[in-house]
C-alpha positions, 0 to 999 in steps of 0.5 A: 500499500502506497503512503503507509510508514510503519514505525517511523520513529524506529526507522529514523532511529536506526537511520544513518544516512544523512537523507532518506526520502521514504514516501512521496505524495502529490503535495508532501514528502516523508524523509528521515534525516541523521545529522553526525555529532558537530555537523549541520544540515547547512544553511539553505532557503527553499523558495517553493517549499515549507518544511516541517522538522521533528526531533526524534532523538538528539540535542540540536540548534536550529537557526531561522533567518538568524534567530537560534533556538533549541531543537531537542527530542519532541520539538517540531519546527515549521521552516516556511518557504523562503526562510534562510534556515539550519539545523546544527547537532550540538549534543553527543549522539547523532541527531534524528529528524523526521521531515516533511516537505510540501510540495515534495523537494527530493526526487522519490526514493532519493538517499544521500549517505552523507552531507557531501553526497546531498550537496554533490 
């Protein structure tokens, strides 16, 4: 059945890829991410996408248009289109994130093993 992701929290906790697209719909895409200790997603702007990020594990920091806030387990952030943003891992374990893009942002089935591959 298309659109079902069983136990997404478990998948996110076990994920070691920087980015893995799990499901892509017409208007929304579901992705899991793992940000290694001391690393970040990288400052970016999505001109045509809203993005929702939920922290499943770890300790992070979010920067939205230059303003910083903590990003910890159970926190959710809505990044509106055209907002300059970055998520940083400031803890001592990998930062595990479930994120959605509306509309979809990455090709269906995308897997980026690390940040360098994602930039590439």
